[in-house]
N, C-alpha and C positions, 0 to 999 in steps of 0.2 A: 821717540816713538811716534809714528804717524797716527792721525785720528782715525777712529773707527768709521766704517762706511755707514751711510744713512740707508734706510730701507726704502723700497719703492712705494710710492703712493698707489692705492688701489684705483681701479677704474671708477669713474663717476657715471654710474648706471642707474636708471630708474628701476622700479619693480618689474619683474618679468611680464606681468599682465599689462604693462604699458607699451610693450614692444609689439610691433606689427609684423606678422609672418610674411616672409619674402621668399619667393621661389627662384630668384635669380638676382645677380648683381646689377645695379645701375651705376652710372657715373658718379652720382651723389646719392648716398644712402644714410639715413639716420633713424634711430630708434627701431631698428629692424631685428628680427629673429630669423636667421638663416639656418635651417636644420636639414642636414643631408644634401645640401645643394652641390651639384656637380659643375664645377667651373674649370675642369682640366683644360690646359692649353689656351685658356681664355685671354683675350687682350684687355686687361684692366689697368693699363698705364694711366697715371694721374687720378686713380680712384680716390674719392673722398668718402671714407666710411667712419661714422661716429656713433658713439653710445649704442652699441649693438652687440648681440651675442651670436657666435658662430658655433654650431654643434655638428661635428662629423662632416664638415665642409671639405670637399676635395678641390684643392687649388694646384694640384701637381702640374708642373710645367707651365703655369700661368705667368703672363707678363704683368707685374704689378709695380713696375718701376715708377719712381717719383710720386708714389701714392701718399696720402695722409690717412693714417689709421689711428684713431684716437678714441680712448675710453671703450675698450673692447674686452669681452670675455671669450676665449677661444678654447674649445675642448675637443680633443680627438681629431680625426680627419687627417688629411695629408697636404702638406706644403712642400713635398719632395720636388727638388729642381725648380722651385718657384723663383722667378727673377724679381727681386725686390730692390735692386740697386737704386740708390738715391731716395728711398722712401723714408718718411718720418713715422715712427711708431711710438706713441705716447700713452701711458697709463693703460697697459694691456697685460692680460694674463694669458699664458699658453699652458694648457694641461694636457699631457699625453699626445701632443701633436708630432707627427713624423715630418721632419724638415731636412732629411738627407739630401745633401747636394744643393741646398738653397743658397741663392746668391744674395747676401745682405751687404754687399760692398757699398761703401759710402753712405750707409744708412745712418740715421740719428735714432737711437733707442733711448727713451727716457722713461723711468718709472715702469719698467716691465719685469714680469716674473715668469720664468719658464720652469715648469715642474714636470719631471718624468718625460721629457721630450727627447727625441732622437735627432740630433743636429750634427751628425757626423758628415765629414767631407763637405762641409759648408764653407762659405767665404764671408768673413767679416772684414775684408781688406779696407783699411782707411775708414772704418765705421767709428762712430762716436757713441759710447755707451755711458749713461749716467743714471745712477739709481737703479741698476739692473741686477737681478738675482737669478742664478741658474741652480736648480736643486735636483739632484739625482738625474742629471741629463748625460746622454752620450754625445760627447764632442770630439770623438777620435778623428785625428787628421784634419781638424778644422783649421782654417787659415785666418789668423788674426794679424796679418802683416799690416803695420802702420796704424793699428787701431788705437784709440785713446779711451782708457777706462778711468772713470771717476765714480767712486762708491759702488763698485761692482763686486759681487760675491759669487764664487763658484763653490757650491757645497755638495760634497759627495758625488762629483762628476768624473766621468771618464774623459781625460784630456790627453790620452796617449797620442804621441806623434803630432801634437798640435804645433802649429807654426807661430812663433812669437816675434819674429824679426820686426824691429823698428816699433814694436808696441810700447805704449807709455801708460803707467799706472799711478793713480792717486787715490788714497783712502780705499784700497781694494784688498780683498782677502781670497785665499784659497784654503778650503777646509775639507779634509778627507778626500782629496782628489788624487787620481793617478796621473802623474805627469811624465811617465816613462817615455823615453824616446823623443823628448821635447826638442824642437828645432829652435836654436837661439834662446836657450833658457836664461842666458844672462840678461835678457830683456824683462825678466820677472823682477828685476830690481825695484824695490819699494813696496812689493806685495807683502801683506801680513799673512803669516802662516803659524798654526800651532806648532810647538816644538816637536811633537811626535810625527808630524807631517814632514818637518824639515829633515828629521833622521831618516824617514822612509824614502825621501827623495835625494838623499845624500849624493848618490852617483851623478844624477843630472846637475845638481847644484855645484859639485866639485868640478865637473867638466866645464861648467860655465865660467869658472874662475881659473881654469887651466891647471887644476890639480890632477896629477897622474896617480891613479890608485895602483898600488902594488901589493903582492902577497906578503 
């Protein structure tokens, strides 16, 4: 039996009263409180953002590739179609953030928690995820091609029609998730699942090993 995944470490943040309100992003930003900032379609490539809180921030369509995002608490707002390719995201929590169509290809995510987020139609192609937890998130039709998962947990998530081709798993779990219509479900090899979830996903798992189901 594989080892249980480790949980993500929380962001290392000061008390809220130590944060300085900011009305816009700068190339380097630290100890900032960004509340309701509109950065749609902004060019924030190579952004260095640390020890900060984002509340209701709109980054829809923004270019945030090769950024360093460390020790963040992110609540609500939109990251829909945000381009984060090649970014490093470490010790960050995302709560209720809309990330439909976000491009997280080749990102490195470490010690991150996503709760109640909509991350459907997103791309994690060739991403590396370690110590990451997705709770009650919508990840329908999300592309995990070539992603590497270590100590990653999907708990109560919608993973319908997700793409798992060439994905690799270590110490990772799926709990209470819908994996109907999975593409390349055989790549879930090594994932830990409760027995009742295995039964619920019997069709996809049988197809993965070439079993033909008959009446």
